[in-house]
DSSP file (Angstrom, degrees, kcal/mol; ACC not computed):
  #  RESIDUE AA STRUCTURE BP1 BP2  ACC     N-H-->O    O-->H-N    N-H-->O    O-->H-N    TCO  KAPPA ALPHA  PHI   PSI    X-CA   Y-CA   Z-CA
    1    1 A X              0   0    0      0, 0.0     2,-0.3     0, 0.0     0, 0.0   0.000 360.0 360.0 360.0 123.4  113.3   62.0   99.2
    2    2 A X    >   -     0   0    0      4,-0.0     3,-2.3     3,-0.0     4,-0.2  -0.848 360.0 -29.6-125.2 156.6  110.5   63.9  101.0
    3    3 A X  T >> S+     0   0    0     -2,-0.3     4,-1.4     1,-0.3     3,-0.8  -0.100 129.5  18.6  49.6-114.0  108.9   67.3  101.0
    4    4 A X  H 3> S+     0   0    0      1,-0.2     4,-2.5     2,-0.2    -1,-0.3   0.781 118.3  66.9 -65.1 -27.4  111.4   70.0  100.0
    5    5 A X  H <> S+     0   0    0     -3,-2.3     4,-2.0     1,-0.2    -1,-0.2   0.904 101.6  47.3 -60.9 -40.3  113.8   67.5   98.5
    6    6 A X  H <> S+     0   0    0     -3,-0.8     4,-2.8     2,-0.2    -1,-0.2   0.894 109.3  54.2 -66.5 -38.6  111.2   66.8   95.7
    7    7 A X  H  X S+     0   0    0     -4,-1.4     4,-2.6     2,-0.2    -2,-0.2   0.911 108.7  48.6 -62.5 -40.8  110.7   70.5   95.2
    8    8 A X  H  X S+     0   0    0     -4,-2.5     4,-2.6     2,-0.2    -1,-0.2   0.910 111.6  50.1 -63.3 -40.9  114.5   70.9   94.7
    9    9 A X  H  X S+     0   0    0     -4,-2.0     4,-2.2     2,-0.2    -2,-0.2   0.921 111.9  46.8 -64.3 -44.6  114.5   68.0   92.3
   10   10 A X  H  X S+     0   0    0     -4,-2.8     4,-2.3     2,-0.2    -2,-0.2   0.922 113.5  49.5 -62.9 -44.8  111.6   69.5   90.3
   11   11 A X  H  X S+     0   0    0     -4,-2.6     4,-2.3    -5,-0.2    -2,-0.2   0.917 112.1  47.5 -61.4 -43.6  113.2   72.9   90.2
   12   12 A X  H  X S+     0   0    0     -4,-2.6     4,-2.5     1,-0.2    -1,-0.2   0.879 110.8  52.0 -64.9 -38.4  116.5   71.5   89.1
   13   13 A X  H  X S+     0   0    0     -4,-2.2     4,-2.3     2,-0.2    -2,-0.2   0.906 110.6  47.4 -64.8 -42.3  114.8   69.4   86.4
   14   14 A X  H  X S+     0   0    0     -4,-2.3     4,-2.5     2,-0.2     5,-0.2   0.913 112.8  49.1 -67.0 -42.2  112.9   72.5   85.0
   15   15 A X  H  X S+     0   0    0     -4,-2.3     4,-2.5     1,-0.2    -2,-0.2   0.915 112.4  48.5 -63.1 -41.1  116.1   74.6   85.0
   16   16 A X  H  X S+     0   0    0     -4,-2.5     4,-2.7     2,-0.2    -2,-0.2   0.890 110.3  50.7 -65.1 -38.7  118.0   71.8   83.2
   17   17 A X  H  X S+     0   0    0     -4,-2.3     4,-2.7     2,-0.2     5,-0.2   0.925 112.4  46.7 -66.0 -44.4  115.2   71.4   80.6
   18   18 A X  H  X S+     0   0    0     -4,-2.5     4,-2.6     2,-0.2     6,-0.5   0.931 113.7  48.9 -61.4 -45.2  115.2   75.2   79.9
   19   19 A X  H  X S+     0   0    0     -4,-2.5     4,-1.5    -5,-0.2     5,-0.4   0.915 114.1  45.6 -61.9 -43.5  119.0   75.2   79.7
   20   20 A X  H  < S+     0   0    0     -4,-2.7    -2,-0.2     2,-0.2    -1,-0.2   0.897 116.1  44.9 -67.3 -41.4  119.0   72.2   77.4
   21   21 A X  H  < S+     0   0    0     -4,-2.7    -2,-0.2     1,-0.2    -1,-0.2   0.893 127.7  26.0 -69.7 -40.5  116.3   73.5   75.1
   22   22 A X  H  < S-     0   0    0     -4,-2.6    -2,-0.2     2,-0.2    -1,-0.2   0.427 103.0-115.5-108.5   0.1  117.5   77.1   74.8
   23   23 A X  S  < S-     0   0    0     -4,-1.5     2,-0.3    -5,-0.2    -3,-0.2   0.683  89.2  -1.5  75.3  15.8  121.3   76.7   75.4
   24   24 A X  S    S+     0   0    0     -6,-0.5    -2,-0.2    -5,-0.4    -3,-0.0  -0.898  78.4 100.5 155.7 179.5  121.0   78.7   78.6
   25   25 A X    >>  +     0   0    0     -2,-0.3     3,-0.9    -3,-0.0     4,-0.7   0.502  44.6 128.4  92.9   4.1  118.5   80.6   80.7
   26   26 A X  H >>  +     0   0    0      1,-0.3     4,-2.8     2,-0.2     3,-0.9   0.840  69.6  60.9 -61.4 -32.2  118.0   78.0   83.3
   27   27 A X  H 3> S+     0   0    0      1,-0.2     4,-2.3     2,-0.2     5,-0.3   0.806  94.2  63.0 -64.1 -28.8  118.8   80.5   86.0
   28   28 A X  H <4 S+     0   0    0     -3,-0.9     4,-0.4     1,-0.2    -1,-0.2   0.794 114.6  33.4 -66.6 -26.9  115.8   82.6   84.9
   29   29 A X  H <X S+     0   0    0     -3,-0.9     4,-1.8    -4,-0.7    -2,-0.2   0.814 117.3  55.8 -90.7 -39.8  113.6   79.6   85.8
   30   30 A X  H  X S+     0   0    0     -4,-2.8     4,-2.9     1,-0.2     5,-0.2   0.897 101.0  53.1 -68.5 -45.4  115.6   78.4   88.8
   31   31 A X  H  X S+     0   0    0     -4,-2.3     4,-2.3     1,-0.2     5,-0.2   0.949 112.3  44.1 -60.2 -50.3  115.8   81.6   90.9
   32   32 A X  H  >>S+     0   0    0     -4,-0.4     4,-2.8    -5,-0.3     5,-0.6   0.894 115.0  50.7 -62.7 -34.2  112.0   82.1   91.0
   33   33 A X  I  X>S+     0   0    0     -4,-1.8     5,-2.0     1,-0.2     4,-1.1   0.913 110.4  48.7 -65.3 -40.9  111.5   78.4   91.6
   34   34 A X  I  <5S+     0   0    0     -4,-2.9     6,-3.0     3,-0.2    -2,-0.2   0.880 119.3  38.5 -67.9 -37.4  114.0   78.4   94.5
   35   35 A X  I  <5S+     0   0    0     -4,-2.3     4,-0.4     4,-0.2    -2,-0.2   0.950 128.8  27.3 -78.6 -49.0  112.3   81.5   96.1
   36   36 A X  I  <5S+     0   0    0     -4,-2.8    -3,-0.2    -5,-0.2    -2,-0.1   0.938 132.2  29.2 -81.6 -48.6  108.7   80.8   95.5
   37   37 A X  I  <<S+     0   0    0     -4,-1.1    -3,-0.2    -5,-0.6    -4,-0.1   0.863 131.7  31.9 -84.7 -38.5  108.4   77.1   95.3
   38   38 A X  S   <S-     0   0    0     -5,-2.0    -3,-0.2   -31,-0.1    -4,-0.2   0.592  99.2-127.8 -98.7 -13.4  111.2   76.0   97.6
   39   39 A X        +     0   0    0     -4,-0.4    -4,-0.2    -6,-0.3     2,-0.2   0.688  50.9 152.2  78.8  19.3  111.1   78.9  100.0
   40   40 A X        -     0   0    0     -6,-3.0    -1,-0.2     1,-0.1     2,-0.1  -0.496  50.2-106.9 -77.7 151.7  114.8   80.0   99.9
   41   41 A X     >  -     0   0    0     -2,-0.2     4,-2.3     1,-0.1     5,-0.2  -0.414  35.3-105.8 -71.8 159.3  115.7   83.6  100.6
   42   42 A X  H  > S+     0   0    0      1,-0.2     4,-2.5     2,-0.2     5,-0.2   0.888 116.3  49.3 -56.3 -48.7  116.7   85.6   97.5
   43   43 A X  H  > S+     0   0    0      1,-0.2     4,-2.1     2,-0.2    -1,-0.2   0.902 113.8  45.6 -63.5 -41.2  120.4   85.8   98.2
   44   44 A X  H  > S+     0   0    0      1,-0.2     4,-2.7     2,-0.2    -1,-0.2   0.869 111.8  54.1 -68.4 -35.6  120.7   82.0   98.8
   45   45 A X  H  X S+     0   0    0     -4,-2.3     4,-2.2     2,-0.2    -2,-0.2   0.896 108.9  47.2 -65.7 -40.6  118.6   81.4   95.7
   46   46 A X  H  X S+     0   0    0     -4,-2.5     4,-2.0     2,-0.2    -2,-0.2   0.943 115.2  45.7 -66.3 -45.5  120.9   83.5   93.5
   47   47 A X  H  X S+     0   0    0     -4,-2.1     4,-2.0    -5,-0.2    -2,-0.2   0.913 113.9  48.4 -63.6 -42.5  124.0   81.8   94.9
   48   48 A X  H  X S+     0   0    0     -4,-2.7     4,-2.2     1,-0.2     5,-0.2   0.896 108.7  55.2 -65.4 -39.3  122.5   78.3   94.6
   49   49 A X  H  X S+     0   0    0     -4,-2.2     4,-3.1    -5,-0.2     5,-0.3   0.931 107.4  48.8 -60.9 -45.0  121.4   79.1   91.0
   50   50 A X  H  X S+     0   0    0     -4,-2.0     4,-1.5     1,-0.2    -1,-0.2   0.917 111.6  49.3 -60.5 -44.0  124.9   79.9   90.0
   51   51 A X  H  X S+     0   0    0     -4,-2.0     4,-0.6     1,-0.2    -1,-0.2   0.850 118.6  38.9 -65.6 -34.4  126.3   76.7   91.6
   52   52 A X  H  X S+     0   0    0     -4,-2.2     4,-1.4     2,-0.1    -2,-0.2   0.858 111.1  55.8 -84.9 -37.2  123.7   74.6   89.8
   53   53 A X  H  X S+     0   0    0     -4,-3.1     4,-3.2    -5,-0.2     5,-0.3   0.822  95.2  68.8 -68.3 -31.1  123.6   76.3   86.5
   54   54 A X  H  X S+     0   0    0     -4,-1.5     4,-2.4    -5,-0.3    -1,-0.2   0.956 104.8  39.0 -54.1 -56.3  127.4   75.9   85.9
   55   55 A X  H  X S+     0   0    0     -4,-0.6     4,-2.5     1,-0.2    -1,-0.2   0.864 115.3  54.6 -66.5 -30.2  127.3   72.1   85.5
   56   56 A X  H  X S+     0   0    0     -4,-1.4     4,-2.5     2,-0.2    -2,-0.2   0.921 110.2  46.0 -64.8 -40.5  124.0   72.3   83.5
   57   57 A X  H  X S+     0   0    0     -4,-3.2     4,-2.9     2,-0.2    -2,-0.2   0.903 111.7  52.0 -66.5 -40.5  125.6   74.8   81.1
   58   58 A X  H  X S+     0   0    0     -4,-2.4     4,-2.2    -5,-0.3    -2,-0.2   0.911 111.9  46.5 -63.0 -41.7  128.7   72.6   80.9
   59   59 A X  H  X S+     0   0    0     -4,-2.5     4,-2.1     2,-0.2    -2,-0.2   0.920 113.3  47.9 -65.5 -43.6  126.6   69.6   80.1
   60   60 A X  H  X S+     0   0    0     -4,-2.5     4,-2.7     1,-0.2    -2,-0.2   0.920 112.1  50.3 -62.7 -43.5  124.5   71.5   77.5
   61   61 A X  H  X S+     0   0    0     -4,-2.9     4,-2.6     1,-0.2    -1,-0.2   0.900 109.2  51.6 -62.7 -40.3  127.7   72.8   75.9
   62   62 A X  H  X S+     0   0    0     -4,-2.2     4,-2.8     2,-0.2    -1,-0.2   0.907 110.5  48.2 -62.7 -40.5  129.2   69.3   75.7
   63   63 A X  H  X S+     0   0    0     -4,-2.1     4,-2.2     2,-0.2    -2,-0.2   0.931 112.6  48.0 -65.5 -44.7  126.0   68.1   74.0
   64   64 A X  H  <>S+     0   0    0     -4,-2.7     5,-3.0     2,-0.2     6,-0.6   0.893 113.4  48.7 -62.1 -39.0  126.1   71.0   71.5
   65   65 A X  H ><5S+     0   0    0     -4,-2.6     3,-1.4     4,-0.2    -2,-0.2   0.937 110.5  50.2 -64.5 -47.3  129.8   70.4   70.9
   66   66 A X  H 3<5S+     0   0    0     -4,-2.8    -2,-0.2     1,-0.3    -1,-0.2   0.856 112.3  47.7 -58.0 -37.7  129.2   66.6   70.3
   67   67 A X  T 3<5S-     0   0    0     -4,-2.2    -1,-0.3    -5,-0.2    -2,-0.2   0.413 118.6-110.5 -87.5   2.0  126.4   67.4   67.9
   68   68 A X  T < 5S+     0   0    0     -3,-1.4    -3,-0.2    -4,-0.3    -2,-0.1   0.632  87.0 114.3  83.7  13.7  128.4   69.9   66.0
   69   69 A X      < +     0   0    0     -5,-3.0     2,-0.5    -6,-0.2    -4,-0.2   0.304  57.1  78.1-100.6  10.1  126.5   73.0   67.0
   70   70 A X        -     0   0    0     -6,-0.6     2,-0.8    -5,-0.2     3,-0.1  -0.976  57.7-161.2-125.7 124.8  129.2   74.7   69.1
   71   71 A X     >  -     0   0    0     -2,-0.5     4,-2.1     1,-0.2     3,-0.3  -0.882   7.4-166.7-101.4 102.5  132.1   76.7   67.6
   72   72 A X  H  > S+     0   0    0     -2,-0.8     4,-1.9     1,-0.2    -1,-0.2   0.835  84.8  56.4 -62.1 -36.2  134.7   76.8   70.4
   73   73 A X  H  > S+     0   0    0      1,-0.2     4,-0.6     2,-0.2    -1,-0.2   0.907 110.8  44.1 -64.0 -41.7  136.8   79.5   68.7
   74   74 A X  H  4 S+     0   0    0     -3,-0.3     4,-0.5     1,-0.2     3,-0.3   0.876 115.4  49.1 -68.2 -37.7  133.8   81.8   68.5
   75   75 A X  H  X S+     0   0    0     -4,-2.1     4,-2.3     1,-0.2     3,-0.4   0.758  91.1  81.5 -75.3 -25.8  132.8   81.0   72.1
   76   76 A X  H  X S+     0   0    0     -4,-1.9     4,-2.5     1,-0.2     5,-0.2   0.863  89.5  48.6 -54.3 -47.8  136.2   81.6   73.6
   77   77 A X  H  X S+     0   0    0     -4,-0.6     4,-2.7    -3,-0.3    -1,-0.2   0.891 112.7  50.0 -61.3 -35.9  136.1   85.4   73.9
   78   78 A X  H  > S+     0   0    0     -4,-0.5     4,-2.9    -3,-0.4    -2,-0.2   0.889 109.7  51.8 -68.6 -37.4  132.6   85.2   75.5
   79   79 A X  H  X S+     0   0    0     -4,-2.3     4,-2.2     2,-0.2    -2,-0.2   0.924 111.8  45.8 -63.8 -43.3  133.9   82.5   78.0
   80   80 A X  H  X S+     0   0    0     -4,-2.5     4,-2.1     2,-0.2    -2,-0.2   0.943 115.7  45.5 -64.9 -46.6  136.8   84.8   79.0
   81   81 A X  H  X S+     0   0    0     -4,-2.7     4,-2.8    -5,-0.2    -2,-0.2   0.911 112.7  51.3 -61.3 -41.8  134.6   87.8   79.3
   82   82 A X  H  X S+     0   0    0     -4,-2.9     4,-2.7     2,-0.2    -1,-0.2   0.860 107.7  53.0 -62.8 -36.4  132.0   85.8   81.2
   83   83 A X  H  X S+     0   0    0     -4,-2.2     4,-2.4     2,-0.2    -1,-0.2   0.919 111.7  44.8 -67.4 -41.9  134.7   84.5   83.6
   84   84 A X  H  X S+     0   0    0     -4,-2.1     4,-2.4     2,-0.2    -2,-0.2   0.931 115.9  47.2 -66.4 -43.2  135.9   88.0   84.4
   85   85 A X  H  X S+     0   0    0     -4,-2.8     4,-3.0     2,-0.2    -2,-0.2   0.879 111.8  50.9 -63.5 -39.0  132.2   89.2   84.8
   86   86 A X  H  X S+     0   0    0     -4,-2.7     4,-2.4     2,-0.2    -1,-0.2   0.904 110.7  48.5 -64.3 -43.4  131.4   86.2   87.0
   87   87 A X  H  X S+     0   0    0     -4,-2.4     4,-1.7     2,-0.2    -2,-0.2   0.944 114.7  44.8 -61.8 -47.0  134.4   86.9   89.2
   88   88 A X  H  X S+     0   0    0     -4,-2.4     4,-2.0     2,-0.2    -2,-0.2   0.924 113.6  49.8 -62.7 -46.2  133.4   90.6   89.5
   89   89 A X  H  X S+     0   0    0     -4,-3.0     4,-1.4     1,-0.2    -1,-0.2   0.898 109.5  51.7 -60.8 -41.5  129.7   89.8   90.1
   90   90 A X  H  < S+     0   0    0     -4,-2.4     4,-0.5     1,-0.2    -1,-0.2   0.843 109.7  50.0 -65.0 -33.4  130.6   87.3   92.8
   91   91 A X  H  < S+     0   0    0     -4,-1.7     3,-0.3     1,-0.2     4,-0.3   0.877 115.0  42.7 -70.2 -37.8  132.8   89.9   94.5
   92   92 A X  H >X S+     0   0    0     -4,-2.0     3,-0.9     1,-0.2     4,-0.8   0.654  91.3  90.8 -82.3 -15.9  130.1   92.5   94.5
   93   93 A X  G >< S+     0   0    0     -4,-1.4     3,-0.8     1,-0.3    -1,-0.2   0.844  84.2  49.3 -53.0 -45.4  127.3   90.1   95.5
   94   94 A X  G 34 S+     0   0    0     -4,-0.5    -1,-0.3    -3,-0.3    -2,-0.1   0.818 108.6  53.9 -68.1 -29.9  127.6   90.6   99.2
   95   95 A X  G <4 S+     0   0    0     -3,-0.9     2,-0.5    -4,-0.3    -1,-0.2   0.612  89.8  87.9 -81.3 -12.0  127.5   94.4   99.0
   96   96 A X  S << S-     0   0    0     -4,-0.8     2,-0.1    -3,-0.8     5,-0.0  -0.760  79.7-123.7 -92.6 129.8  124.3   94.6   97.0
   97   97 A X    >>  -     0   0    0     -2,-0.5     4,-2.0     1,-0.1     3,-0.8  -0.400  22.5-116.0 -73.0 147.8  121.0   94.8   98.9
   98   98 A X  H 3> S+     0   0    0      1,-0.3     4,-2.8     2,-0.2     5,-0.2   0.855 112.3  57.6 -55.4 -43.0  118.4   92.1   98.1
   99   99 A X  H 3> S+     0   0    0      1,-0.2     4,-2.3     2,-0.2    -1,-0.3   0.890 108.9  47.6 -56.3 -37.5  115.8   94.6   96.7
  100  100 A X  H <> S+     0   0    0     -3,-0.8     4,-2.8     2,-0.2    -1,-0.2   0.884 110.4  51.3 -71.5 -37.9  118.4   95.8   94.2
  101  101 A X  H  X S+     0   0    0     -4,-2.0     4,-2.6     2,-0.2    -2,-0.2   0.937 111.4  48.8 -59.0 -46.6  119.3   92.2   93.2
  102  102 A X  H  X S+     0   0    0     -4,-2.8     4,-2.5     2,-0.2    -2,-0.2   0.923 113.0  46.4 -60.8 -45.4  115.6   91.5   92.7
  103  103 A X  H  X S+     0   0    0     -4,-2.3     4,-2.6     2,-0.2    -1,-0.2   0.915 113.4  48.8 -62.6 -44.7  115.1   94.6   90.6
  104  104 A X  H  X S+     0   0    0     -4,-2.8     4,-2.2     2,-0.2    -2,-0.2   0.913 112.4  48.3 -63.2 -42.0  118.2   93.9   88.5
  105  105 A X  H  X S+     0   0    0     -4,-2.6     4,-2.4     2,-0.2    -2,-0.2   0.907 111.1  51.0 -65.2 -42.5  117.1   90.3   88.0
  106  106 A X  H  X S+     0   0    0     -4,-2.5     4,-2.5     2,-0.2    -2,-0.2   0.913 110.4  48.7 -59.2 -44.4  113.6   91.5   87.0
  107  107 A X  H  X S+     0   0    0     -4,-2.6     4,-2.8     2,-0.2    -1,-0.2   0.888 110.0  52.2 -63.9 -39.1  115.0   93.9   84.5
  108  108 A X  H  X S+     0   0    0     -4,-2.2     4,-2.5     2,-0.2    -2,-0.2   0.913 110.5  48.1 -63.5 -42.3  117.3   91.2   83.0
  109  109 A X  H  X S+     0   0    0     -4,-2.4     4,-2.6     2,-0.2    -2,-0.2   0.912 112.8  48.0 -64.2 -42.1  114.2   88.9   82.6
  110  110 A X  H  X S+     0   0    0     -4,-2.5     4,-2.6     2,-0.2     5,-0.2   0.923 112.1  49.2 -64.7 -44.2  112.3   91.7   80.9
  111  111 A X  H  X S+     0   0    0     -4,-2.8     4,-2.7     2,-0.2     5,-0.2   0.942 112.9  47.2 -56.9 -49.1  115.2   92.5   78.6
  112  112 A X  H  X S+     0   0    0     -4,-2.5     4,-2.2     1,-0.2    -2,-0.2   0.908 112.5  50.0 -61.4 -42.4  115.5   88.8   77.7
  113  113 A X  H  X S+     0   0    0     -4,-2.6     4,-1.7     2,-0.2    -1,-0.2   0.920 112.1  46.0 -64.1 -43.4  111.8   88.5   77.1
  114  114 A X  H  X S+     0   0    0     -4,-2.6     4,-1.8     2,-0.2    -2,-0.2   0.918 113.2  50.3 -63.6 -44.6  111.6   91.6   74.9
  115  115 A X  H  < S+     0   0    0     -4,-2.7    -1,-0.2    -5,-0.2    -2,-0.2   0.884 109.2  52.2 -62.4 -37.6  114.7   90.5   72.9
  116  116 A X  H  < S+     0   0    0     -4,-2.2    -1,-0.2    -5,-0.2    -2,-0.2   0.857 110.7  47.6 -67.5 -34.7  113.2   87.0   72.4
  117  117 A X  H  <        0   0    0     -4,-1.7    -1,-0.2     1,-0.2    -2,-0.2   0.795 360.0 360.0 -77.2 -28.6  110.0   88.5   71.1
  118  118 A X     <        0   0    0     -4,-1.8    -1,-0.2    -5,-0.1    -2,-0.2   0.458 360.0 360.0 -87.5 360.0  111.6   90.9   68.6
């Protein structure tokens, strides 16, 4: 593995570590890593992040379930709502201009950061 392959590996490892430590949020690390460190354009970085974060979230959820930290009954409504939101977001993705995606992502990061501090 040479050059950019190592960068992708490092980016994925950091996203996985964040996802495992915090139970989610790997995409908040992965998108900036893919754009800045790996040189992907924004739209491709968002799409790649979604494709990579899904199995990371599934793995993290399985570990939490195995260790007794996941209540599937409580999580089910969020899963269903998330599936509908993911489907809708994926459909809208092509129509949204990259500057607006970047702004929305930045606002989401700010909101998450403020919520984490309070």
